[in-house]
C-alpha positions in Angstrom: -14.7 1.2 33.9 -14.9 4.8 32.7 -12.2 6.3 30.5 -10.6 9.6 31.2 -12.4 12.1 28.9 -10.5 14.1 26.3 -11.6 17.3 27.9 -9.8 16.4 31.1 -6.6 15.6 29.2 -6.8 18.9 27.4 -7.3 20.7 30.7 -4.2 19.1 32.2 -2.3 20.1 29.0 -3.5 23.7 29.3 -2.2 23.9 32.9 1.2 23.6 31.4 2.0 19.9 31.7 4.3 18.9 28.9 3.8 15.7 26.9 6.3 12.8 27.2 6.2 9.3 25.8 9.7 8.2 27.1 10.4 7.7 30.8 14.1 8.2 30.1 13.5 11.9 29.6 10.6 12.6 32.0 10.6 16.0 33.6 8.7 16.8 36.8 5.1 17.7 35.9 5.1 15.9 32.6 2.0 14.1 31.3 3.2 10.7 30.3 1.5 8.7 27.6 2.1 5.0 27.7 2.3 3.9 24.1 2.7 0.4 22.7 4.6 -1.0 19.8 5.7 -4.4 18.5 8.5 -4.6 20.9 7.5 -2.4 23.8 4.6 -1.5 26.1 4.8 1.9 27.8 2.2 0.7 30.4 5.0 -1.3 32.0 6.9 2.0 32.7 3.9 4.0 34.0 5.0 3.5 37.7 8.5 4.6 36.8 7.2 7.7 35.0 5.3 8.7 38.2 8.3 8.0 40.4 10.3 10.3 38.1 7.8 13.1 38.7 5.2 12.8 36.0 1.9 14.6 36.9 -0.2 11.7 35.4 0.5 8.5 33.5 -2.1 8.0 30.7 -2.4 4.3 30.3 -4.6 1.8 28.4 -3.9 -1.3 30.4 -7.1 -2.1 32.3 -5.1 -3.5 35.2 -3.7 0.0 35.9 -7.1 1.7 35.8 -7.9 3.4 39.1 -4.4 3.3 40.5 -3.0 6.5 42.0 -1.7 8.8 39.3 -3.0 6.7 36.5 -5.4 8.1 33.9 -7.0 5.2 32.0 -8.0 5.6 28.3 -9.1 2.9 25.8 -6.2 3.5 23.4 -3.1 5.5 24.4 -2.1 6.5 20.9 -5.6 7.5 19.9 -5.8 9.6 23.1 -2.6 11.4 22.2 -3.7 12.0 18.6 -7.2 13.3 19.8 -5.5 15.7 22.3 -3.2 16.9 19.5 -6.1 17.5 17.1 -8.0 19.4 19.8 -5.0 21.7 20.4 -4.5 22.2 16.7 -8.1 23.3 16.2 -7.5 26.2 18.6 -4.3 27.2 16.7 -4.8 30.6 15.0 -1.8 30.4 12.7 -1.6 28.5 9.5 -0.6 24.9 9.4 1.5 23.9 6.3 1.6 20.2 5.7 4.5 18.7 3.7 5.6 15.3 2.5 7.8 13.9 -0.3 10.0 11.0 -1.2 13.2 13.1 -0.9 14.2 16.4 0.5 11.3 17.0 2.8 13.4 17.5 5.9 15.8 19.8 4.2 12.9 21.8 2.6 11.2 22.0 6.0 14.3 23.4 7.7 14.8 25.9 4.8 11.2 27.0 5.0 11.4 27.4 8.8 14.5 29.7 8.3 12.7 31.7 5.6 9.5 32.2 7.6 11.3 33.2 10.7 12.8 36.1 8.9 9.5 37.9 9.4 7.3 35.7 11.5 7.2 33.3 14.4 7.2 29.9 12.8 7.7 26.4 14.3 8.3 23.1 12.6 8.6 19.3 13.1 11.7 18.6 15.2 14.1 16.1 13.8 12.2 13.2 12.2 9.0 13.3 14.3 6.8 12.8 11.3 4.8 9.7 12.0 1.7 8.8 13.9 3.4 9.6 17.1 5.7 12.4 15.9 3.0 14.5 14.3 0.9 14.7 17.5 4.0 15.6 19.5 4.8 18.3 16.9 1.3 19.7 17.2 1.4 19.7 21.0 4.7 21.6 21.0 3.2 24.5 19.0 3.0 27.7 21.0 -0.3 29.5 20.7 1.2 32.7 19.4 3.0 31.1 16.5 2.1 32.4 13.0 3.0 29.3 11.1 3.5 25.6 11.9 5.2 23.4 9.4 4.2 19.8 9.9 6.3 17.2 8.1 4.5 13.9 7.3 6.3 10.7 6.6 4.8 7.4 5.4 5.8 3.9 4.6 2.4 2.7 3.2 -0.8 3.9 1.5 -3.2 5.5 4.0 -0.7 6.8 6.4 -0.5 10.4 5.1 -4.4 10.5 5.1 -4.4 9.5 8.7 -1.8 12.1 9.6 -3.9 14.8 7.8 -6.8 13.9 10.0 -4.7 14.8 13.0 -2.8 17.8 11.7 -5.6 19.3 9.5 -3.2 21.3 7.3 -4.4 24.5 5.6 -1.7 24.5 2.9 0.4 21.7 1.5 3.4 20.8 -0.6 4.9 17.6 -1.9 8.7 18.0 -2.6 8.6 15.1 -5.1 7.3 11.6 -5.7 10.2 9.1 -6.1 11.3 5.6 -5.3 11.2 5.4 -1.5 9.7 2.8 0.9 8.7 0.7 -2.0 8.2 -2.4 0.2 5.5 -0.7 2.3 3.8 1.1 -0.6 3.9 -1.9 -2.9 5.7 -0.2 -5.8 6.0 3.2 -7.5 2.2 3.6 -8.1 1.6 3.0 -4.4 4.1 5.8 -3.6 2.1 8.2 -5.8 -1.2 7.2 -4.2 0.3 7.7 -0.7 1.8 11.1 -1.3 -1.4 12.3 -3.2 -3.3 11.8 0.1 -2.1 15.2 1.3 -3.6 17.0 -1.7 -6.8 14.9 -1.5 -7.3 16.0 2.1 -6.7 19.7 1.1 -9.2 19.5 -1.7 -12.0 19.5 0.9 -10.5 22.3 3.0 -11.8 25.9 2.7 -9.1 28.3 1.5 -6.6 25.5 0.9 -3.6 26.0 -1.3 -1.0 23.6 -2.7 2.4 24.5 -4.0 3.5 22.5 -7.1 6.8 22.4 -9.0 5.3 22.5 -12.5 8.4 20.7 -13.9 7.4 17.5 -12.2 4.7 15.7 -14.2 3.6 13.5 -11.4 3.1 16.4 -9.1 1.0 18.2 -11.8 -1.1 15.1 -12.1 -1.8 14.6 -8.4 -2.7 18.3 -7.9 -5.0 18.6 -10.9 -8.1 20.7 -10.2 -6.9 22.2 -6.9 -6.1 25.8 -5.9 -2.4 25.6 -6.7 0.6 27.9 -6.9 2.8 26.7 -9.8 6.5 27.4 -10.1 9.7 25.9 -11.3 9.6 26.3 -15.1 9.9 29.0 -17.8 6.1 28.8 -18.2 5.5 29.0 -14.5 8.1 31.2 -12.9 9.9 31.7 -10.7 12.5 29.0 -11.5 16.0 28.6 -10.4 19.2 27.8 -12.3 22.2 26.1 -10.6 25.5 27.6 -11.6 28.3 25.2 -12.6 30.8 26.9 -10.3 30.7 29.2 -7.2 31.5 32.8 -8.3 34.3 34.6 -6.6 33.2 36.6 -3.6 30.4 34.3 -2.5 30.6 32.1 0.6 29.1 28.6 0.2 29.4 25.4 -1.7 27.3 26.4 -4.8 25.3 29.2 -6.2 22.1 29.7 -8.3 20.2 32.3 -10.2 16.5 33.1 -9.8 14.4 33.8 -13.0 11.2 35.8 -12.3 8.1 36.6 -14.4 10.2 38.8 -16.7 12.7 35.9 -17.2 15.5 38.2 -16.2 18.1 36.2 -14.1 18.8 37.6 -10.7 21.7 36.7 -8.5 24.0 34.8 -8.1 22.9 33.7 -4.7 25.0 31.3 -2.5 24.0 28.3 -0.4 25.8 25.7 1.6 24.4 22.7 -0.3 25.3 21.1 -3.6 23.2 20.0 -6.5 20.1 20.9 -8.6 17.9 19.0 -6.2 18.9 21.3 -3.3 18.3 24.3 -5.5 14.8 22.9 -5.9 14.4 22.5 -2.2 15.5 26.2 -1.7 13.1 27.4 -4.4 10.2 25.7 -2.7 11.0 27.4 0.6 11.4 30.8 -1.1 8.1 30.4 -3.0 6.1 29.3 0.0 7.7 31.9 2.2 6.9 34.7 -0.3 3.3 33.5 -0.4 3.2 33.9 3.4 4.6 37.4 3.2 8.4 37.0 3.4 10.2 39.3 0.9 12.5 37.6 -1.6 15.5 39.4 -0.2 14.8 38.1 3.3 14.2 34.6 2.0 17.4 34.5 0.0 19.4 35.6 3.1 17.8 32.7 5.1 18.8 30.2 2.3 22.4 31.6 2.2 22.7 31.3 6.0 21.3 27.7 6.2 23.9 25.0 7.0 22.8 21.4 6.8 23.1 19.2 9.9 22.2 15.7 11.1 24.2 13.9 8.4 22.1 15.4 5.6 24.1 16.9 2.7 26.6 18.1 5.3 30.1 19.1 4.3 32.8 18.5 6.8 36.6 18.5 6.7 39.0 16.3 8.6 42.8 16.7 8.7 43.1 14.5 5.7 40.0 14.7 3.6 36.9 16.8 2.7 33.7 14.8 3.2 30.1 15.2 2.1 28.1 13.4 4.7 24.7 12.3 3.6 24.2 9.2 5.6 20.8 9.8 7.3 18.7 8.1 4.7 18.8 6.7 1.1 16.4 5.5 -1.6 17.0 4.9 -5.3 15.9 8.4 -6.3 18.0 10.3 -3.7 21.0 8.0 -4.2 21.1 8.6 -8.0 20.7 12.3 -7.5 23.5 12.5 -4.9 25.8 10.3 -6.9 25.4 12.2 -10.2 25.7 15.6 -8.4 28.9 14.5 -6.7 30.3 13.2 -9.9 29.6 16.5 -11.7 31.2 18.5 -8.9 34.8 18.5 -10.3 36.2 17.4 -6.9 39.8 16.4 -6.5 40.3 12.7 -6.3 36.6 11.9 -5.7 35.5 8.8 -3.9 31.8 7.8 -3.5 31.0 5.4 -0.7 27.5 4.1 -1.1 25.6 2.1 1.5 22.6 -0.2 1.1 19.1 1.3 0.7 16.4 0.0 3.0 12.7 -0.8 2.8 12.7 -1.8 -0.9 11.3 -5.3 -0.5 11.1 -7.3 -3.7 12.6 -4.3 -5.5 15.8 -4.3 -3.5 18.0 -6.5 -5.7 17.2 -4.7 -9.0 17.3 -1.2 -7.3 20.8 -1.8 -6.0 21.9 -3.2 -9.4 20.6 -0.1 -11.1 22.5 2.2 -8.9 25.7 0.1 -9.3 25.3 0.4 -13.1 24.9 4.2 -12.8 28.0 4.3 -10.5 30.1 2.3 -13.0 29.2 4.7 -15.8 30.6 7.8 -14.0 34.1 9.1 -13.8 34.3 8.6 -10.0 35.8 5.8 -7.9 32.9 4.1 -6.1 32.9 1.7 -3.2 29.7 -0.2 -2.4 28.8 -1.3 1.2 26.2 -3.7 2.5 24.5 -7.0 1.7 22.8 -5.9 -1.4 25.5 -3.6 -2.8 28.2 -6.0 -1.8 26.5 -8.8 -3.8 26.5 -6.8 -7.1 29.7 -4.8 -6.8 32.0 -7.3 -8.7 29.5 -7.5 -11.5 30.2 -3.8 -12.4 33.9 -3.8 -11.5 33.4 -1.9 -8.3 34.9 -2.5 -4.9 32.4 -4.0 -2.5 32.1 -4.6 1.2 29.4 -6.9 2.6 29.3 -4.8 5.9 30.0 -1.4 7.2 32.6 -3.0 9.5 34.5 -4.3 6.5 34.6 -0.7 5.1 36.0 0.6 8.4 38.6 -2.0 8.6 39.8 -1.3 5.0 40.0 2.5 5.8 42.0 1.8 8.9 44.4 -0.5 7.2 44.9 1.4 3.9 44.4 5.0 5.0 42.7 7.7 2.9 44.2 11.2 2.3 43.7 14.1 0.0 40.3 13.0 -1.3 36.8 14.4 -1.5 34.5 11.7 -0.2 30.7 11.2 -0.5 29.2 9.0 2.2 25.6 8.1 1.3 23.5 5.3 2.7 20.5 4.3 4.8 20.4 5.0 8.5 20.9 1.3 9.5 24.5 1.3 8.2 25.6 4.3 10.2 28.1 5.3 7.5 28.9 8.5 9.5 31.2 6.2 11.6 33.6 6.2 8.6 34.4 9.9 9.2 36.6 8.9 12.1 38.7 6.9 9.7 38.9 9.6 7.1 
């Protein structure tokens, strides 16, 4: 049995056949890749894909080899990744790879806005940052784009290295190295090793460049010896300074100053995000954008115009309350940052609703206890939601709910009005459902 050669797949792609891995969204003429996971096998839906108008179904089930419309390969995922790599190698623009424990999606969106002020840039859509998402991102790149920003996510050591072999980035940045996916990485040192893989790949690339916030010791460590652009401190300007209040005349939720080589503050500049961590995200986008040729003034305009979406640091207002919705994801590092930033905001009648953090493994109990201790030390009313948080809430004198449903029932029965509310938790809890009760 002879597998369909990569050159034939590339030829079909070049004829304009779009890539699909989901029969529910098949469009006529699509090239369907039948992928497999722990709970699904795309080969079972190959016939359905063809009936829906797919040009070919790329399958790796030997029983489907030779059937009409079927293109057999030894491994469907590898075939998709090989196709993406082949397309990437023809790309004339610059590929910027990025990862990090926190803030990578926000930074990616900011950088995309900055680059598009002067260039044609594309970026990972949504959260397509894994072994399937990165190939799909690469295969969505138009040939005439100047820059492609490829976000890389990982749950374990070795995954970033594998994604680099597919995307082959030219430049790279790591937003930070924090406490995320501890279960898969095996602990904090595993997180550092995993994120470092991006810079290790770039160390062997000609004309590579990495962007490093010099104020973060672990980033300085993992980038040692590389061609790096340093920023973020008085010794390595530019650096940014969050202002305690939003100056009159500016539209946004916070403002910051930029200090350049002469250490003269410039600004203030507004943005629709809160917290020093989001100022850092904006600074990364501005520095990388400037290195690509975007003037500071254009970059600052892009930052000022950016409004978060998808439940990430997203301010919204209901008839009764003002809400900071940050319920897309959570880990100990991002949770503590969000909570402290919210507590320092001087909001009227603040209420922080914190949901369980996922993928912490043996670190879960202690991590939730640590956050609860921080919450109890702040001058903010805090409610804790989920199995882990609910189990430690009483220990710190905080109100706890063992499930999101319990929270929703309390909000419905008791009501909530005239408050500023932070909703922060992992995706599994879907805390955004609480907005309807606020």
